[in-house]
C-alpha atoms as an extended CHARMM CRD file, in Angstrom:
* protein
*
       181  EXT
         1         1  MET       CA              0.0000000000        0.0000000000        0.0000000000  PROA      1               0.0000000000
         2         2  LEU       CA              1.3480000000        3.4010000000       -1.0390000000  PROA      2               0.0000000000
         3         3  THR       CA              0.9430000000        6.5790000000        0.9490000000  PROA      3               0.0000000000
         4         4  PRO       CA             -0.3550000000        9.6410000000       -0.9220000000  PROA      4               0.0000000000
         5         5  LEU       CA              3.1460000000       11.1470000000       -0.9720000000  PROA      5               0.0000000000
         6         6  GLN       CA              4.6470000000        7.9470000000       -2.3520000000  PROA      6               0.0000000000
         7         7  LYS       CA              1.8910000000        7.7580000000       -4.9890000000  PROA      7               0.0000000000
         8         8  LYS       CA              2.5730000000       11.3590000000       -6.1300000000  PROA      8               0.0000000000
         9         9  PHE       CA              6.3060000000       10.6480000000       -6.2780000000  PROA      9               0.0000000000
        10        10  LYS       CA              5.6700000000        7.4660000000       -8.3020000000  PROA      10              0.0000000000
        11        11  ASP       CA              3.3670000000        9.3270000000      -10.6960000000  PROA      11              0.0000000000
        12        12  LEU       CA              5.9580000000       12.0890000000      -11.1420000000  PROA      12              0.0000000000
        13        13  CYS       CA              8.6990000000        9.5590000000      -11.8390000000  PROA      13              0.0000000000
        14        14  MET       CA              6.5130000000        7.6770000000      -14.3260000000  PROA      14              0.0000000000
        15        15  TYR       CA              5.6250000000       10.9070000000      -16.1280000000  PROA      15              0.0000000000
        16        16  LEU       CA              9.2300000000       12.0660000000      -16.3260000000  PROA      16              0.0000000000
        17        17  GLY       CA             10.3690000000        8.6060000000      -17.3870000000  PROA      17              0.0000000000
        18        18  SER       CA              7.8500000000        8.4350000000      -20.2280000000  PROA      18              0.0000000000
        19        19  ASN       CA              8.5940000000       12.0090000000      -21.4180000000  PROA      19              0.0000000000
        20        20  ASN       CA             12.3570000000       11.9800000000      -21.0580000000  PROA      20              0.0000000000
        21        21  LYS       CA             13.9930000000       14.4840000000      -23.3960000000  PROA      21              0.0000000000
        22        22  ALA       CA             17.5180000000       15.8230000000      -23.5260000000  PROA      22              0.0000000000
        23        23  LEU       CA             15.9700000000       19.2810000000      -23.5080000000  PROA      23              0.0000000000
        24        24  TYR       CA             14.7020000000       18.9400000000      -19.9290000000  PROA      24              0.0000000000
        25        25  GLY       CA             18.1360000000       18.1790000000      -18.5280000000  PROA      25              0.0000000000
        26        26  ALA       CA             19.7750000000       20.9360000000      -20.5720000000  PROA      26              0.0000000000
        27        27  LEU       CA             17.2050000000       23.5210000000      -19.4440000000  PROA      27              0.0000000000
        28        28  THR       CA             17.6260000000       22.5240000000      -15.8120000000  PROA      28              0.0000000000
        29        29  ILE       CA             21.3940000000       22.8130000000      -16.0190000000  PROA      29              0.0000000000
        30        30  ALA       CA             21.2270000000       26.1560000000      -17.8620000000  PROA      30              0.0000000000
        31        31  ALA       CA             18.8100000000       27.6550000000      -15.3320000000  PROA      31              0.0000000000
        32        32  SER       CA             20.7590000000       26.4780000000      -12.2980000000  PROA      32              0.0000000000
        33        33  LYS       CA             24.1080000000       27.5920000000      -13.7410000000  PROA      33              0.0000000000
        34        34  GLY       CA             22.6540000000       30.9470000000      -14.7300000000  PROA      34              0.0000000000
        35        35  VAL       CA             21.5520000000       31.6120000000      -11.1560000000  PROA      35              0.0000000000
        36        36  LEU       CA             24.0010000000       29.7870000000       -8.9070000000  PROA      36              0.0000000000
        37        37  ARG       CA             27.3480000000       30.4700000000      -10.5850000000  PROA      37              0.0000000000
        38        38  PRO       CA             27.0200000000       34.2720000000      -10.5890000000  PROA      38              0.0000000000
        39        39  THR       CA             25.8420000000       34.1470000000       -6.9710000000  PROA      39              0.0000000000
        40        40  PHE       CA             28.8150000000       32.1070000000       -5.7980000000  PROA      40              0.0000000000
        41        41  THR       CA             31.2110000000       34.1450000000       -7.9230000000  PROA      41              0.0000000000
        42        42  MET       CA             30.1160000000       37.4010000000       -6.3080000000  PROA      42              0.0000000000
        43        43  MET       CA             30.4980000000       35.8540000000       -2.8370000000  PROA      43              0.0000000000
        44        44  ASP       CA             34.1930000000       35.0900000000       -3.4730000000  PROA      44              0.0000000000
        45        45  LYS       CA             35.8860000000       38.0210000000       -1.7530000000  PROA      45              0.0000000000
        46        46  LYS       CA             39.4070000000       36.8030000000       -2.5990000000  PROA      46              0.0000000000
        47        47  GLN       CA             39.1210000000       38.1330000000       -6.1730000000  PROA      47              0.0000000000
        48        48  ASP       CA             39.0250000000       41.8030000000       -7.0800000000  PROA      48              0.0000000000
        49        49  ARG       CA             35.6320000000       43.3460000000       -7.7650000000  PROA      49              0.0000000000
        50        50  GLU       CA             36.0620000000       43.9260000000      -11.5070000000  PROA      50              0.0000000000
        51        51  SER       CA             37.0150000000       40.3070000000      -12.0510000000  PROA      51              0.0000000000
        52        52  ARG       CA             34.0380000000       39.0740000000      -10.0270000000  PROA      52              0.0000000000
        53        53  VAL       CA             31.6050000000       41.3370000000      -11.8650000000  PROA      53              0.0000000000
        54        54  TYR       CA             32.8680000000       40.2530000000      -15.2760000000  PROA      54              0.0000000000
        55        55  THR       CA             32.8280000000       36.5520000000      -14.3790000000  PROA      55              0.0000000000
        56        56  ALA       CA             29.3780000000       36.7220000000      -12.7780000000  PROA      56              0.0000000000
        57        57  PHE       CA             27.9880000000       38.6640000000      -15.7250000000  PROA      57              0.0000000000
        58        58  ARG       CA             29.4810000000       36.1840000000      -18.2010000000  PROA      58              0.0000000000
        59        59  GLU       CA             28.0790000000       33.1920000000      -16.2850000000  PROA      59              0.0000000000
        60        60  GLY       CA             24.6120000000       34.7380000000      -15.9870000000  PROA      60              0.0000000000
        61        61  LEU       CA             24.5870000000       35.6850000000      -19.6570000000  PROA      61              0.0000000000
        62        62  THR       CA             25.6920000000       32.1820000000      -20.6140000000  PROA      62              0.0000000000
        63        63  GLY       CA             22.8460000000       30.6620000000      -18.5870000000  PROA      63              0.0000000000
        64        64  ALA       CA             20.2470000000       32.9710000000      -20.1350000000  PROA      64              0.0000000000
        65        65  VAL       CA             21.5530000000       32.4720000000      -23.6830000000  PROA      65              0.0000000000
        66        66  ALA       CA             21.7000000000       28.7110000000      -23.1390000000  PROA      66              0.0000000000
        67        67  PHE       CA             18.1170000000       28.5250000000      -21.8970000000  PROA      67              0.0000000000
        68        68  VAL       CA             16.7340000000       30.4930000000      -24.8470000000  PROA      68              0.0000000000
        69        69  SER       CA             18.9740000000       28.7200000000      -27.3740000000  PROA      69              0.0000000000
        70        70  TYR       CA             17.9290000000       25.2750000000      -26.1900000000  PROA      70              0.0000000000
        71        71  LEU       CA             14.2500000000       26.1830000000      -26.4830000000  PROA      71              0.0000000000
        72        72  ALA       CA             14.6750000000       27.7200000000      -29.9350000000  PROA      72              0.0000000000
        73        73  THR       CA             16.7510000000       24.9050000000      -31.3900000000  PROA      73              0.0000000000
        74        74  ASN       CA             14.4060000000       22.2840000000      -29.9350000000  PROA      74              0.0000000000
        75        75  ALA       CA             11.4140000000       23.9410000000      -31.6170000000  PROA      75              0.0000000000
        76        76  VAL       CA             13.2670000000       23.8940000000      -34.9470000000  PROA      76              0.0000000000
        77        77  VAL       CA             14.2670000000       20.2520000000      -34.4640000000  PROA      77              0.0000000000
        78        78  GLU       CA             10.7220000000       19.1250000000      -33.7250000000  PROA      78              0.0000000000
        79        79  LYS       CA              9.4700000000       20.7260000000      -36.9450000000  PROA      79              0.0000000000
        80        80  LEU       CA             12.3810000000       19.2560000000      -38.8660000000  PROA      80              0.0000000000
        81        81  ALA       CA             11.7570000000       15.7780000000      -37.4640000000  PROA      81              0.0000000000
        82        82  THR       CA              8.0460000000       15.9870000000      -38.2960000000  PROA      82              0.0000000000
        83        83  SER       CA              8.6780000000       16.9980000000      -41.8980000000  PROA      83              0.0000000000
        84        84  LEU       CA             11.4050000000       14.3560000000      -42.2240000000  PROA      84              0.0000000000
        85        85  ALA       CA              9.1060000000       11.6430000000      -40.8690000000  PROA      85              0.0000000000
        86        86  LYS       CA              6.3240000000       12.6580000000      -43.2840000000  PROA      86              0.0000000000
        87        87  LYS       CA              8.6610000000       12.6320000000      -46.2930000000  PROA      87              0.0000000000
        88        88  THR       CA             10.0780000000        9.2120000000      -45.4520000000  PROA      88              0.0000000000
        89        89  ASN       CA              6.7400000000        7.6810000000      -44.3290000000  PROA      89              0.0000000000
        90        90  HSD       CA              8.0750000000        6.8930000000      -40.8530000000  PROA      90              0.0000000000
        91        91  LEU       CA              5.4430000000        8.6540000000      -38.7470000000  PROA      91              0.0000000000
        92        92  LYS       CA              5.4070000000        5.7930000000      -36.2530000000  PROA      92              0.0000000000
        93        93  ASP       CA              9.1150000000        6.4940000000      -35.5410000000  PROA      93              0.0000000000
        94        94  LEU       CA              8.5740000000       10.2360000000      -35.0250000000  PROA      94              0.0000000000
        95        95  PRO       CA              9.1850000000       10.2070000000      -31.2290000000  PROA      95              0.0000000000
        96        96  LYS       CA             12.4920000000        8.3700000000      -31.7070000000  PROA      96              0.0000000000
        97        97  MET       CA             13.5340000000       10.7920000000      -34.4450000000  PROA      97              0.0000000000
        98        98  GLN       CA             12.6660000000       13.7890000000      -32.2940000000  PROA      98              0.0000000000
        99        99  SER       CA             14.5270000000       12.3700000000      -29.3200000000  PROA      99              0.0000000000
       100       100  THR       CA             17.6640000000       11.6100000000      -31.3170000000  PROA      100             0.0000000000
       101       101  LEU       CA             17.6720000000       14.9540000000      -33.1160000000  PROA      101             0.0000000000
       102       102  SER       CA             17.0070000000       16.7390000000      -29.8270000000  PROA      102             0.0000000000
       103       103  LEU       CA             20.0520000000       15.1370000000      -28.2250000000  PROA      103             0.0000000000
       104       104  ILE       CA             22.2380000000       16.0290000000      -31.2060000000  PROA      104             0.0000000000
       105       105  THR       CA             20.9240000000       19.5880000000      -31.2650000000  PROA      105             0.0000000000
       106       106  VAL       CA             21.4310000000       20.1320000000      -27.5360000000  PROA      106             0.0000000000
       107       107  SER       CA             25.0460000000       19.0230000000      -27.9380000000  PROA      107             0.0000000000
       108       108  LEU       CA             25.7020000000       21.2080000000      -30.9920000000  PROA      108             0.0000000000
       109       109  THR       CA             24.0240000000       24.1820000000      -29.3520000000  PROA      109             0.0000000000
       110       110  ALA       CA             26.2580000000       23.8140000000      -26.2980000000  PROA      110             0.0000000000
       111       111  LEU       CA             29.3710000000       23.5050000000      -28.4710000000  PROA      111             0.0000000000
       112       112  PHE       CA             28.8500000000       26.2510000000      -31.0340000000  PROA      112             0.0000000000
       113       113  ILE       CA             25.8120000000       28.5030000000      -30.6570000000  PROA      113             0.0000000000
       114       114  ILE       CA             26.0320000000       29.4200000000      -26.9600000000  PROA      114             0.0000000000
       115       115  PRO       CA             29.7690000000       30.2750000000      -26.9000000000  PROA      115             0.0000000000
       116       116  GLY       CA             29.4600000000       32.1950000000      -30.1580000000  PROA      116             0.0000000000
       117       117  ILE       CA             26.6000000000       34.3560000000      -28.9420000000  PROA      117             0.0000000000
       118       118  CYS       CA             28.2460000000       34.9320000000      -25.5620000000  PROA      118             0.0000000000
       119       119  ASN       CA             31.5640000000       35.9330000000      -27.1190000000  PROA      119             0.0000000000
       120       120  MET       CA             29.8430000000       38.4720000000      -29.3460000000  PROA      120             0.0000000000
       121       121  ALA       CA             27.5050000000       39.8700000000      -26.6890000000  PROA      121             0.0000000000
       122       122  THR       CA             29.4760000000       39.9300000000      -23.4190000000  PROA      122             0.0000000000
       123       123  LYS       CA             31.6440000000       43.0160000000      -23.9530000000  PROA      123             0.0000000000
       124       124  PRO       CA             28.9540000000       45.3050000000      -25.4720000000  PROA      124             0.0000000000
       125       125  LEU       CA             26.3550000000       44.3170000000      -22.8750000000  PROA      125             0.0000000000
       126       126  LEU       CA             28.7650000000       44.6970000000      -19.9810000000  PROA      126             0.0000000000
       127       127  ASN       CA             29.7380000000       48.1540000000      -21.2460000000  PROA      127             0.0000000000
       128       128  PHE       CA             26.0510000000       49.0360000000      -21.5960000000  PROA      128             0.0000000000
       129       129  PHE       CA             25.2100000000       47.9690000000      -18.0380000000  PROA      129             0.0000000000
       130       130  ASN       CA             28.3090000000       49.6760000000      -16.6160000000  PROA      130             0.0000000000
       131       131  GLY       CA             27.2400000000       53.0190000000      -18.0640000000  PROA      131             0.0000000000
       132       132  ASN       CA             29.1820000000       52.9120000000      -21.3540000000  PROA      132             0.0000000000
       133       133  LYS       CA             32.5280000000       53.3500000000      -19.6270000000  PROA      133             0.0000000000
       134       134  LYS       CA             35.3430000000       53.1630000000      -22.1160000000  PROA      134             0.0000000000
       135       135  ASP       CA             38.3490000000       50.9970000000      -21.3310000000  PROA      135             0.0000000000
       136       136  LYS       CA             40.9820000000       53.1220000000      -19.6720000000  PROA      136             0.0000000000
       137       137  GLN       CA             44.1670000000       53.1290000000      -21.6770000000  PROA      137             0.0000000000
       138       138  PRO       CA             47.3350000000       53.2560000000      -19.5860000000  PROA      138             0.0000000000
       139       139  LYS       CA             49.3080000000       56.4000000000      -20.1930000000  PROA      139             0.0000000000
       140       140  ASN       CA             52.6820000000       56.1080000000      -21.8310000000  PROA      140             0.0000000000
       141       141  PRO       CA             55.1830000000       57.9960000000      -19.6460000000  PROA      141             0.0000000000
       142       142  ILE       CA             57.4970000000       58.6070000000      -22.6020000000  PROA      142             0.0000000000
       143       143  SER       CA             54.8210000000       60.3780000000      -24.6390000000  PROA      143             0.0000000000
       144       144  ASP       CA             53.8380000000       62.5310000000      -21.6370000000  PROA      144             0.0000000000
       145       145  VAL       CA             57.3170000000       64.0500000000      -21.3630000000  PROA      145             0.0000000000
       146       146  GLY       CA             56.7290000000       66.3160000000      -24.3250000000  PROA      146             0.0000000000
       147       147  ASN       CA             59.4610000000       68.6950000000      -25.4430000000  PROA      147             0.0000000000
       148       148  SER       CA             61.7030000000       68.2460000000      -22.4200000000  PROA      148             0.0000000000
       149       149  VAL       CA             63.6880000000       65.4690000000      -24.1430000000  PROA      149             0.0000000000
       150       150  GLN       CA             66.2570000000       66.7520000000      -26.6040000000  PROA      150             0.0000000000
       151       151  PRO       CA             66.8030000000       64.7950000000      -29.8280000000  PROA      151             0.0000000000
       152       152  VAL       CA             70.1440000000       63.0240000000      -30.1340000000  PROA      152             0.0000000000
       153       153  LYS       CA             72.5150000000       64.8060000000      -32.5000000000  PROA      153             0.0000000000
       154       154  SER       CA             74.5010000000       62.6060000000      -34.8290000000  PROA      154             0.0000000000
       155       155  VAL       CA             78.2200000000       63.1920000000      -34.9490000000  PROA      155             0.0000000000
       156       156  ASN       CA             80.1020000000       62.8350000000      -38.2490000000  PROA      156             0.0000000000
       157       157  PHE       CA             83.7010000000       61.6310000000      -37.7480000000  PROA      157             0.0000000000
       158       158  GLY       CA             85.7510000000       62.3560000000      -40.8400000000  PROA      158             0.0000000000
       159       159  ASN       CA             82.9240000000       62.2110000000      -43.4190000000  PROA      159             0.0000000000
       160       160  TYR       CA             81.9560000000       58.5740000000      -42.7430000000  PROA      160             0.0000000000
       161       161  ASN       CA             78.6220000000       57.6680000000      -44.2200000000  PROA      161             0.0000000000
       162       162  ARG       CA             76.4890000000       56.5990000000      -41.2490000000  PROA      162             0.0000000000
       163       163  MET       CA             74.4810000000       54.0180000000      -43.2590000000  PROA      163             0.0000000000
       164       164  ASN       CA             77.5860000000       52.2180000000      -44.4800000000  PROA      164             0.0000000000
       165       165  VAL       CA             79.0350000000       51.9830000000      -40.9660000000  PROA      165             0.0000000000
       166       166  TYR       CA             75.7320000000       50.6750000000      -39.6660000000  PROA      166             0.0000000000
       167       167  HSD       CA             75.4780000000       48.1390000000      -42.4640000000  PROA      167             0.0000000000
       168       168  ILE       CA             79.0090000000       46.8040000000      -41.9420000000  PROA      168             0.0000000000
       169       169  ASN       CA             78.5960000000       46.5780000000      -38.1720000000  PROA      169             0.0000000000
       170       170  ASN       CA             75.2780000000       44.8140000000      -38.5730000000  PROA      170             0.0000000000
       171       171  PHE       CA             76.6630000000       42.4320000000      -41.1740000000  PROA      171             0.0000000000
       172       172  TYR       CA             79.4630000000       41.1920000000      -38.9390000000  PROA      172             0.0000000000
       173       173  ASN       CA             77.2640000000       41.0060000000      -35.8270000000  PROA      173             0.0000000000
       174       174  SER       CA             74.4580000000       39.0160000000      -37.3980000000  PROA      174             0.0000000000
       175       175  GLY       CA             73.9430000000       35.4150000000      -38.3410000000  PROA      175             0.0000000000
       176       176  MET       CA             74.8040000000       32.1960000000      -36.5790000000  PROA      176             0.0000000000
       177       177  LYS       CA             77.6740000000       32.3430000000      -34.0990000000  PROA      177             0.0000000000
       178       178  ILE       CA             80.1560000000       29.4970000000      -34.1020000000  PROA      178             0.0000000000
       179       179  GLY       CA             82.5860000000       29.1300000000      -31.2870000000  PROA      179             0.0000000000
       180       180  GLY       CA             83.3140000000       32.2020000000      -29.1160000000  PROA      180             0.0000000000
       181       181  VAL       CA             81.3160000000       35.3120000000      -28.6010000000  PROA      181             0.0000000000
């Protein structure tokens, strides 16, 4: 004899077992990663704030993009499987076709579509949410000196052509060294 709680649990397990799709697991993982990873990243006080914000934003964006991408690609796959089953007269095998194509699509989406979208969207979106702050370029201390540095004057010893001297010195000091210095 089953208690009401055991009966509900059995019914839930039977329903999930009969409607098992790769999409359900992928959506669960995407949603939990999209919420939990940014939360734990922001709680890590050992890292500097900018690094935590970027990592948390990237993880949250990846979770959101993954969730939407999985839903969109699964809808396309179901239509594709239906039309494929009709063309090949295998309507009785439609659930198997949908399941197989769904698994393949979830894998390909995780490999190509999600990273591609995230790589294109992370930097512009992060700049947008940070108030369009431009990346700060480090100042070059040499260029800030201005006119205080005097140019080096070349000295001409006995009408030597500077290019020829440079060429000869470079010629003898280049190439493979054998033996000594």
